C-alpha positions as CSV (number, residue, x, y, z in Angstrom):
1,M,-13.7,-23.7,120.2
2,M,-10.8,-21.9,119.3
3,F,-12.6,-18.5,118.9
4,K,-14.9,-18.8,122.1
5,N,-13.6,-15.8,123.8
6,Y,-12.8,-13.7,121.0
7,K,-13.6,-10.1,121.2
8,Q,-13.6,-7.9,118.1
9,G,-10.6,-5.5,118.1
10,P,-10.9,-1.8,117.0
11,L,-12.5,-1.1,113.7
12,P,-10.7,1.2,111.0
13,S,-11.0,4.6,111.6
14,Y,-12.0,5.1,108.0
15,S,-14.4,3.0,106.5
16,I,-16.0,3.1,102.7
17,H,-19.1,0.9,103.5
18,P,-21.9,3.1,104.0
19,T,-24.1,2.0,106.8
20,N,-27.0,4.1,107.4
21,E,-25.2,5.3,110.5
22,R,-22.3,6.3,108.4
23,L,-24.4,8.1,105.9
24,D,-26.4,10.0,108.6
25,C,-22.9,11.1,109.9
26,E,-21.6,12.3,106.6
27,L,-25.0,14.1,105.8
28,T,-24.8,15.8,109.1
29,K,-21.2,17.0,108.2
30,L,-22.4,18.3,105.1
31,L,-25.4,20.3,106.7
32,E,-22.9,21.7,109.1
33,K,-21.5,23.4,106.0
34,K,-24.8,24.2,104.4
35,K,-24.0,28.0,103.9
36,L,-21.1,26.8,101.3
37,H,-23.6,25.0,99.0
38,R,-26.6,26.3,97.0
39,S,-30.0,25.6,98.8
40,K,-31.1,23.6,95.7
41,T,-28.1,21.4,95.9
42,I,-29.0,20.9,99.7
43,S,-32.7,20.0,99.0
44,R,-31.7,17.6,96.3
45,I,-29.0,15.8,98.6
46,E,-31.7,15.5,101.5
47,K,-34.5,14.2,98.9
48,L,-32.0,11.5,97.8
49,N,-31.1,10.4,101.3
50,L,-34.7,10.0,102.1
51,E,-35.0,7.9,99.1
52,I,-32.2,5.7,99.7
53,V,-32.9,5.3,103.4
54,N,-36.5,4.3,102.8
55,H,-35.6,1.7,100.0
56,S,-32.8,0.2,102.0
57,K,-34.7,0.0,105.3
58,N,-37.4,-2.3,103.9
59,A,-34.7,-4.6,102.5
60,E,-32.4,-4.5,105.5
61,K,-34.8,-6.2,108.0
62,N,-32.9,-9.3,108.2
63,P,-29.1,-9.7,109.3
64,L,-26.8,-10.4,106.1
65,P,-23.8,-12.7,106.2
66,T,-20.8,-11.1,107.4
67,T,-17.1,-12.0,106.6
68,I,-13.7,-10.4,106.6
69,I,-14.2,-7.6,103.9
70,H,-11.6,-5.7,102.2
71,D,-13.7,-2.3,102.1
72,D,-12.0,-1.0,99.1
73,W,-12.1,-3.7,96.4
74,H,-11.6,-2.6,92.9
75,P,-8.9,-3.1,89.8
76,K,-6.6,-0.4,90.9
77,N,-6.1,-2.4,94.3
78,L,-5.1,-5.8,92.5
79,L,-2.0,-6.8,90.9
80,Y,-2.4,-9.0,87.9
81,N,-0.3,-11.9,86.4
82,K,0.7,-11.7,82.7
83,D,-2.4,-13.9,82.0
84,G,-4.8,-11.4,83.8
85,T,-5.3,-13.5,86.8
86,V,-5.0,-11.7,90.2
87,A,-1.6,-12.1,92.0
88,Y,-1.8,-9.9,94.7
89,V,-4.5,-7.8,96.8
90,L,-3.4,-4.1,98.1
91,D,-4.5,-1.9,100.5
92,Y,-5.8,-3.5,103.7
93,D,-6.4,-0.1,105.3
94,G,-10.4,-0.9,105.7
95,F,-9.9,-4.5,106.4
96,Q,-12.9,-5.6,108.9
97,R,-15.6,-7.8,109.7
98,A,-18.6,-6.6,108.2
99,E,-21.7,-7.8,105.8
100,R,-20.1,-9.1,102.7
101,I,-22.6,-7.5,100.4
102,Y,-20.5,-4.1,100.9
103,D,-17.5,-5.4,99.2
104,V,-19.8,-6.5,96.2
105,A,-21.5,-3.2,96.1
106,Y,-18.3,-1.2,96.4
107,S,-16.7,-3.3,93.6
108,L,-19.8,-3.0,91.5
109,Y,-19.8,0.7,91.8
110,Q,-16.0,1.0,90.8
111,L,-16.8,-1.2,87.9
112,Q,-19.7,0.8,86.4
113,S,-17.7,3.1,84.3
114,K,-17.9,2.5,80.4
115,K,-14.5,1.0,80.3
116,N,-14.9,-1.6,83.3
117,K,-18.5,-2.6,82.6
118,A,-17.3,-5.8,80.8
119,F,-15.9,-7.1,84.3
120,I,-19.3,-6.8,86.0
121,Q,-20.6,-10.0,85.2
122,P,-17.3,-12.0,85.5
123,F,-16.8,-10.6,88.9
124,L,-20.4,-11.6,90.1
125,D,-19.9,-15.0,88.6
126,T,-16.4,-15.5,90.6
127,Y,-17.4,-13.8,93.8
128,G,-19.9,-16.5,94.7
129,K,-23.5,-16.9,95.0
130,L,-25.3,-14.3,96.9
131,L,-28.3,-15.1,99.0
132,P,-31.7,-13.9,97.7
133,E,-32.0,-11.1,100.4
134,E,-28.4,-9.8,99.2
135,E,-29.4,-9.8,95.8
136,E,-32.6,-7.8,96.8
137,L,-30.4,-5.5,98.7
138,L,-27.4,-5.1,96.3
139,P,-29.0,-2.2,94.0
140,F,-29.7,0.0,97.2
141,I,-26.1,-0.9,98.7
142,V,-24.5,0.2,95.5
143,A,-26.7,3.4,95.4
144,K,-25.6,3.8,98.9
145,V,-21.9,3.7,98.0
146,A,-22.4,6.2,95.3
147,F,-24.3,8.3,97.5
148,W,-21.5,8.3,100.1
149,F,-19.0,9.3,97.5
150,V,-21.1,12.6,96.5
151,L,-21.0,13.4,100.2
152,Q,-17.3,13.3,100.2
153,Y,-17.2,16.6,98.3
154,R,-18.9,18.4,101.1
155,D,-16.0,20.8,101.3
156,Y,-15.9,21.6,97.6
157,P,-19.3,23.3,96.2
158,K,-18.5,23.2,92.8
159,H,-17.2,19.5,93.0
160,L,-20.4,18.6,95.0
161,D,-22.6,19.9,92.3
162,S,-20.9,18.0,89.6
163,Q,-20.7,15.0,91.9
164,L,-24.3,15.3,92.2
165,E,-25.1,15.7,88.7
166,K,-23.1,12.7,87.8
167,H,-24.3,10.3,90.5
168,E,-28.2,11.3,91.1
169,P,-29.4,9.6,87.9
170,F,-27.1,6.4,88.2
171,I,-28.5,6.4,92.0
172,N,-32.1,6.7,90.8
173,N,-31.7,4.5,88.3
174,L,-30.5,1.7,90.7
175,M,-33.2,2.1,92.9
176,Y,-36.0,1.9,90.5
177,S,-34.5,-0.4,87.8
178,G,-32.4,-2.5,90.0
179,I,-28.8,-4.2,89.4
180,T,-29.3,-4.9,85.6
181,S,-29.2,-1.2,85.0
182,L,-25.6,-1.4,85.4
183,F,-25.1,-4.0,82.4
């Protein structure tokens, strides 16, 4: 076996895929700056976090398939041929071994805007068949990606409020209506 003695190298210092540990870390950073924000905003974020964690913990009991993921897969990181097929993939800063569901979830999050919704089904069709466990978990992982983006505005109170206004309904819709709410 060629990889018998393989040891994991260093992981990227920055990663977008929102494991529960990374979300906890981001939430802790926000709470350290609690005085910058309205208490109502902090309460809503803490409630949203609790809902996301509770929903995803139930679904994350079994290990999911891992592969090499891009960790920033979206249309702007692709260069296209004239016929629309992908010619090149850009931005390998987050390249790592992780659960493949994170690349799928991140892509779906990026495609959920009105102008990109038409690409969701073709993306899913060409990505490959997801396992039933991945399909079950997908809406919660997309919700976690959206929540991670909200937490990135912890240093900017007005932006945090607007991101929460934008993402909270989207996150709740995913958790309670499932992935079909993206279409």
